[in-house]
C-alpha positions in Angstrom: 16.5 -3.2 -26.8 16.1 0.3 -26.9 13.4 2.6 -27.6 13.2 4.5 -31.0 14.5 2.4 -33.5 15.4 -0.9 -35.1 17.8 -2.2 -37.9 15.9 -4.8 -39.7 15.7 -7.0 -43.0 12.8 -9.0 -41.7 9.9 -6.3 -42.6 7.9 -5.2 -45.6 4.3 -3.5 -44.3 3.9 0.3 -43.4 1.8 1.2 -40.8 1.0 4.4 -39.1 2.0 5.4 -35.7 0.0 8.7 -35.0 -3.4 8.8 -34.1 -5.7 11.7 -35.2 -5.1 14.7 -33.2 -8.3 16.3 -31.1 -9.3 19.3 -32.5 -8.0 21.6 -29.8 -4.3 20.2 -30.2 -2.0 19.4 -32.9 1.1 17.0 -34.1 3.8 17.9 -35.2 4.4 16.0 -38.1 7.2 13.5 -38.6 9.8 14.2 -41.4 9.1 12.4 -44.5 11.7 11.2 -47.3 14.3 11.1 -44.8 13.8 7.4 -43.6 11.3 4.7 -44.7 8.3 3.1 -42.4 8.6 -0.4 -42.3 7.2 -3.3 -39.7 8.5 -6.1 -38.4 6.9 -9.1 -37.5 6.8 -9.6 -33.6 7.2 -13.1 -32.4 7.1 -13.7 -28.1 7.1 -16.7 -26.9 6.1 -15.9 -23.7 3.1 -18.1 -22.7 1.0 -15.1 -21.7 -0.1 -11.7 -24.0 2.6 -9.8 -25.4 3.5 -6.8 -23.5 3.8 -2.8 -25.1 5.0 0.2 -23.7 3.6 3.8 -24.1 5.4 6.2 -22.1 4.2 9.6 -22.3 6.4 12.5 -21.4 4.2 16.1 -20.2 6.2 19.2 -20.8 5.8 22.5 -19.9 8.8 24.8 -20.2 11.4 22.1 -19.7 13.8 24.0 -22.4 16.8 23.2 -19.8 16.3 19.3 -19.8 13.7 18.0 -22.6 16.9 17.3 -25.2 18.6 15.1 -22.4 15.3 13.9 -21.0 14.4 12.1 -23.9 17.8 10.8 -25.1 17.8 9.2 -21.7 14.5 7.5 -22.5 16.0 6.1 -26.5 19.2 5.1 -24.8 17.7 2.5 -22.5 17.2 -1.2 -23.4 13.7 -2.3 -22.9 12.7 -5.8 -22.8 9.6 -5.0 -24.8 8.6 -2.7 -27.9 7.9 1.0 -26.5 6.7 4.5 -28.1 7.3 7.9 -26.6 4.6 10.3 -26.8 6.1 14.1 -25.9 2.7 16.4 -25.0 3.9 20.2 -25.4 1.8 21.9 -22.8 1.7 25.1 -24.3 5.2 25.8 -23.3 6.8 29.6 -23.9 10.3 29.4 -23.3 11.5 27.7 -26.6 10.9 23.9 -25.5 8.6 23.3 -28.7 11.4 24.6 -31.0 13.4 21.7 -29.5 11.1 19.4 -30.0 10.7 19.8 -33.7 14.3 17.9 -33.9 13.1 14.8 -32.8 10.2 14.6 -35.4 12.5 12.1 -37.5 13.5 9.8 -34.7 9.6 8.0 -34.2 8.6 10.1 -31.5 4.6 11.2 -31.7 4.9 15.1 -30.3 1.8 16.9 -29.5 1.3 20.7 -28.9 -1.0 22.5 -27.4 -1.4 26.6 -27.6 -2.1 27.4 -24.0 -1.1 25.8 -20.9 -3.8 23.3 -19.5 -2.5 21.7 -16.6 -0.1 18.4 -16.4 -3.0 16.2 -15.6 -4.8 17.3 -18.8 -1.4 16.7 -20.9 -1.1 13.3 -19.4 -4.5 12.6 -20.4 -3.9 14.0 -24.1 -1.0 11.6 -24.6 -3.3 9.0 -23.1 -5.3 9.2 -25.9 -2.4 8.4 -28.4 -1.1 5.9 -27.1 -0.9 2.3 -28.5 0.9 0.0 -26.0 -0.4 -2.6 -24.2 0.3 -0.4 -20.9 1.2 3.0 -20.2 3.6 5.1 -18.1 3.9 8.8 -17.4 7.7 10.0 -17.2 8.4 13.8 -16.3 11.1 15.7 -18.7 12.4 17.1 -15.6 15.5 14.2 -15.2 14.4 13.4 -11.4 13.3 10.1 -12.3 15.8 7.3 -15.0 14.0 5.8 -17.7 17.1 3.0 -16.7 14.3 1.8 -14.1 11.5 1.1 -16.8 13.3 -2.2 -17.8 12.9 -3.6 -14.0 9.3 -2.3 -13.8 8.5 -3.9 -16.9 9.4 -7.6 -16.5 7.1 -8.5 -13.6 4.5 -7.7 -15.9 6.2 -9.3 -19.0 6.6 -12.5 -16.7 3.2 -12.6 -15.8 3.4 -11.9 -12.1 1.6 -8.8 -12.5 -0.3 -5.8 -14.4 0.2 -2.7 -12.3 3.7 -1.7 -11.0 4.7 1.1 -8.8 8.3 2.6 -9.0 8.9 3.0 -5.3 11.5 6.1 -4.0 13.1 4.5 -0.8 15.0 6.8 1.6 18.7 6.3 2.0 18.3 4.1 -1.3 19.9 5.7 -4.5 17.5 8.8 -3.8 17.9 12.8 -2.6 14.8 14.5 -1.5 15.6 18.2 -1.5 12.9 19.0 0.2 11.8 17.8 3.9 8.7 18.7 3.8 7.9 17.1 0.2 9.3 13.8 1.6 7.6 13.8 4.8 4.1 15.3 3.1 4.3 12.3 0.6 4.7 9.9 3.0 1.8 11.2 5.0 -0.3 10.9 2.1 0.7 7.4 1.9 0.0 6.8 4.9 -3.6 8.3 4.6 -4.4 6.3 1.0 -2.9 2.9 3.0 -5.7 3.7 6.1 -8.8 4.7 3.7 -8.0 1.9 1.0 -6.7 -0.8 3.5 -3.6 -1.3 0.9 -0.3 -1.1 1.7 1.4 0.9 -0.2 5.3 2.8 -0.1 4.8 5.6 -2.2 2.0 6.7 -4.0 3.2 10.0 -5.4 5.7 8.2 -7.1 5.7 9.5 -11.1 7.0 5.9 -12.6 3.5 3.9 -12.6 2.9 1.2 -14.6 -0.7 0.5 -15.6 -2.7 -1.5 -18.4 -3.9 1.0 -21.0 -7.5 -0.2 -21.0 -7.5 0.3 -17.1 -6.4 3.8 -17.4 -8.7 4.6 -20.3 -11.4 3.4 -17.7 -10.9 5.4 -14.9 -13.1 8.4 -14.5 -10.4 11.0 -14.2 -11.1 14.7 -13.7 -8.1 16.4 -12.4 -5.9 18.7 -15.1 -3.7 19.4 -12.6 -0.5 18.0 -10.7 -4.2 16.5 -8.9 -4.2 13.8 -11.8 -1.5 12.3 -10.1 -3.5 11.2 -6.8 -6.4 10.9 -8.4 -5.0 7.8 -10.3 -3.4 6.0 -7.4 -6.5 6.8 -5.4 -8.9 5.6 -8.3 -7.3 2.3 -8.8 -6.9 1.6 -5.2 -10.9 2.2 -5.2 -11.6 -0.6 -7.8 -9.3 -3.3 -5.8 -6.1 -3.0 -7.6 -3.0 -3.7 -5.4 0.1 -2.5 -7.6 3.2 -4.5 -7.1 6.1 -2.1 -6.0 9.9 -2.1 -7.7 12.4 0.0 -6.1 13.7 2.9 -8.3 16.5 5.9 -8.2 15.1 9.4 -7.5 16.9 12.7 -8.1 14.4 15.5 -6.9 15.2 18.9 -8.0 14.5 22.4 -5.7 12.0 25.1 -6.7 15.4 27.0 -7.5 15.9 24.4 -10.2 12.4 24.4 -11.6 10.3 22.0 -9.5 6.7 23.2 -9.7 4.6 21.2 -7.1 3.5 23.6 -4.0 3.9 21.2 -0.9 1.4 23.2 0.7 -1.6 23.8 -1.8 -1.2 20.7 -3.3 -0.8 18.5 0.0 -4.3 19.7 1.0 -5.7 19.2 -2.3 -4.1 15.5 -2.6 -5.9 15.2 0.9 -9.4 16.2 -1.0 -9.1 13.8 -3.6 -8.5 10.7 -1.6 -11.2 11.2 0.9 -13.4 12.3 -2.5 -12.7 9.4 -4.3 -13.2 6.7 -1.4 -16.2 8.0 -0.6 -17.3 7.6 -4.1 -18.2 4.8 -6.4 -15.4 2.5 -7.8 -14.9 2.5 -11.4 -14.9 -0.7 -13.5 -12.3 -2.1 -14.8 -12.1 -4.3 -17.9 -10.4 -7.5 -18.3 -7.2 -7.1 -20.3 -7.4 -8.3 -23.4 -4.9 -8.9 -26.7 -5.9 -7.0 -29.5 -3.5 -6.1 -32.0 -1.6 -2.9 -31.4 0.6 -0.6 -33.2 3.9 -0.4 -31.1 7.5 1.6 -32.1 9.8 -1.6 -32.5 13.5 -0.2 -30.4 16.7 -0.7 -32.2 19.3 -2.8 -31.0 21.5 -1.6 -27.8 24.5 -0.9 -30.1 23.3 2.3 -31.1 23.3 5.0 -28.5 23.0 8.9 -28.2 24.5 11.3 -30.9 23.8 8.4 -33.6 20.7 9.1 -35.6 18.2 6.7 -34.9 16.1 5.0 -37.7 12.6 4.0 -36.5 10.5 1.2 -37.5 7.0 0.4 -36.5 5.5 -2.9 -36.4 2.1 -4.2 -36.3 1.8 -6.6 -33.2 -0.5 -9.5 -34.2 -1.3 -11.8 -31.6 
């Protein structure tokens, strides 16, 4: 099933998919009068809790890629209900006007007046997530949403609750910078020693984490350091993520990559050591509370078609 829509005749109730905005942020209203908001009763007989995914997409000056990035998310067939939350972090290149064209497609769009950093944008998006699990997906096209179903499957099968998408050298990957690639592997090795784990790629963007666990972590990084802090915190809490290979097509600084290998590398190293020396955060046990989710449409609908979104209240 593909994220964004569902054409169904089984539903007759209505629920809201947008959470109240924070005082310093605003959520672009979805178009009214053009599509009905109905709900479908979901019935899954999997022998365990239902899985729903919230994808958080932080965006800063990505006018060149944002439309394609969102369309790629909407085109994928997912094995569970999915919602997409896009957070524009004070873009100045025309990204926000492009996002407005998606307000009638069931996507939650959050806008902040000034740039506060990727970490702050991610946290703002997570506050509006309603799924059982959350995943961060950048808008730079380096990662493919088509890898998300294979990451969801171990969770749906009850194998694990934490999944990392691993970039493997020489396997459907392109690393344009040797320094960034080796630097990432070096930091992963440091994390493995500090936390006695065996990760392959701690800096992968695709991390599938229970929403309650993400919310329970005491995260303080507002910039790119949040990625390192998130991994370090869950490792410090005793979690050992399940790894699934993914594709990766990295871009260069000339193409818009914002990560600085030297300064961000040292910052990541400091975060790893400070987290190891600090107290672990307590993670709550997973629950099966009712959640509000966007129900995807059938696979027959693809890019270029109008997405009519249905919202479901999943009562377990």
